[in-house]
C-alpha positions as CSV (number, residue, x, y, z in Angstrom):
1,M,-32.7,14.1,-17.1
2,K,-29.3,15.6,-17.5
3,K,-27.3,16.1,-14.2
4,N,-25.1,19.0,-13.6
5,A,-21.7,17.4,-13.4
6,S,-19.8,20.4,-12.1
7,S,-21.9,20.4,-8.8
8,H,-20.7,16.9,-8.0
9,Q,-17.1,17.4,-8.8
10,K,-14.4,18.2,-6.2
11,E,-11.8,20.9,-7.1
12,V,-9.0,20.0,-9.4
13,H,-5.8,21.8,-8.7
14,N,-3.1,22.0,-11.3
15,Q,-1.3,25.2,-10.3
16,E,1.4,25.0,-7.7
17,E,0.3,26.5,-4.4
18,Q,2.4,27.1,-1.2
19,L,0.7,26.9,2.1
20,I,2.6,28.0,5.3
21,L,1.0,25.8,7.9
22,A,3.3,26.9,10.8
23,Q,6.5,28.7,11.5
24,G,9.1,27.3,9.2
25,V,6.7,24.7,7.6
26,T,5.7,25.2,4.0
27,L,3.6,22.6,2.2
28,T,3.6,23.0,-1.6
29,I,0.9,21.4,-3.6
30,I,2.2,20.7,-7.1
31,S,-1.0,19.1,-8.4
32,S,-4.1,17.5,-7.1
33,D,-7.3,15.9,-8.3
34,T,-9.6,13.2,-7.1
35,T,-7.1,10.5,-7.9
36,R,-3.7,11.7,-7.0
37,S,-1.9,14.5,-5.2
38,T,1.8,15.5,-5.3
39,G,3.8,18.1,-3.5
40,T,6.7,18.9,-1.2
41,L,7.1,19.7,2.5
42,T,9.8,22.1,3.3
43,L,10.9,22.4,6.9
44,V,13.5,25.0,8.1
45,P,15.9,23.9,10.9
46,S,13.9,23.0,14.0
47,A,10.6,23.1,12.2
48,V,7.9,20.5,13.1
49,F,5.1,19.3,10.7
50,P,2.5,18.5,13.5
51,R,1.2,15.1,14.1
52,T,-1.5,14.1,11.6
53,H,-2.7,11.3,9.5
54,L,-4.0,10.9,5.9
55,P,-6.8,8.7,4.5
56,H,-4.5,7.1,1.9
57,S,-0.9,5.8,1.7
58,V,1.6,8.6,1.5
59,H,4.7,8.0,-0.4
60,L,7.7,10.2,0.8
61,S,11.1,10.7,-0.8
62,Q,13.7,13.0,0.9
63,I,14.9,15.1,-1.8
64,N,17.0,17.8,0.1
65,G,18.6,17.7,3.6
66,E,17.3,15.3,6.2
67,S,14.4,14.9,8.6
68,V,13.1,12.8,11.4
69,L,9.8,11.0,10.7
70,T,8.1,9.5,13.7
71,V,5.3,7.1,13.1
72,F,2.9,6.4,15.9
73,D,1.9,2.9,16.3
74,E,-0.6,1.8,18.9
75,E,1.1,-1.6,19.7
76,A,4.8,-0.7,19.2
77,G,4.7,2.9,20.3
78,P,6.6,5.7,18.3
79,L,8.9,4.5,15.6
80,V,11.5,6.9,14.6
81,H,12.9,7.0,11.1
82,H,15.7,9.2,9.8
83,L,15.3,10.3,6.3
84,T,18.4,11.4,4.4
85,H,18.8,12.5,0.8
86,G,17.4,9.8,-1.3
87,S,15.5,8.0,1.4
88,T,12.0,6.9,0.7
89,F,9.2,5.8,3.0
90,T,5.6,4.8,2.7
91,L,3.0,5.7,5.4
92,L,-0.1,3.6,5.6
93,P,-3.7,5.0,5.4
94,E,-4.7,6.6,8.7
95,Q,-1.2,6.1,10.3
96,D,-0.3,9.0,12.6
97,F,3.0,10.7,11.9
98,Q,5.0,13.8,12.7
99,Q,8.0,15.1,10.7
100,V,10.8,17.3,12.4
101,N,13.9,19.0,10.9
102,Q,16.6,18.5,13.5
103,S,19.4,19.4,11.2
104,G,21.0,22.8,10.6
105,H,19.8,22.9,6.9
106,D,16.4,23.1,5.2
107,S,14.7,19.8,4.6
108,V,12.5,19.1,1.5
109,T,10.5,15.9,1.2
110,A,8.5,15.0,-1.8
111,W,5.2,13.3,-1.2
112,H,2.5,11.8,-3.4
113,V,-0.9,10.2,-2.6
114,D,-2.9,8.0,-4.8
115,G,-6.4,8.9,-3.9
116,D,-8.7,11.9,-3.1
117,L,-7.1,14.4,-0.7
118,S,-9.7,17.1,-1.4
119,D,-10.9,17.4,2.2
120,T,-7.4,17.2,3.7
121,I,-6.2,20.0,1.2
122,A,-9.1,22.1,2.2
123,S,-8.2,21.8,5.9
124,W,-4.6,22.7,5.2
125,R,-5.9,25.7,3.3
126,H,-8.1,26.7,6.3
127,T,-5.1,26.3,8.7
128,A,-2.8,28.5,6.4
129,R,-5.6,31.2,6.3
130,M,-6.2,31.1,9.9
131,R,-2.4,31.4,10.6
132,D,-2.2,34.3,8.2
133,A,-5.2,36.1,9.8
134,H,-3.5,35.6,13.2
135,N,-0.2,37.0,12.0
136,A,-1.9,40.0,10.4
137,S,-3.6,41.1,13.7
């Protein structure tokens, strides 16, 4: 018996997509499939990417400007890392974090995740749609 493969596959995303998640917070998905996702996070001055966590390690590279990354550790408390141009940082799976732009210039952080982010990306899309719907009313 032949299975319908398409009904078991998650969406493959190979076209760049920009999601505005909050005021001054733009998440660009460059590519995504069930094995790897890449993109950028752009924060205008004073913008905050809200506290979250991802199911896989997140590899960050600050490619423009600077930002402040706060990693929330149950034992050690919040750990603050200043990312400047060229800085890299790896977040562990399920590690809560928040990123803020405290500078006077736009901040751009490249990210990639080895693993399936389909559910997370679907949640980001939902957040962006809800924000758009709220702003349209």
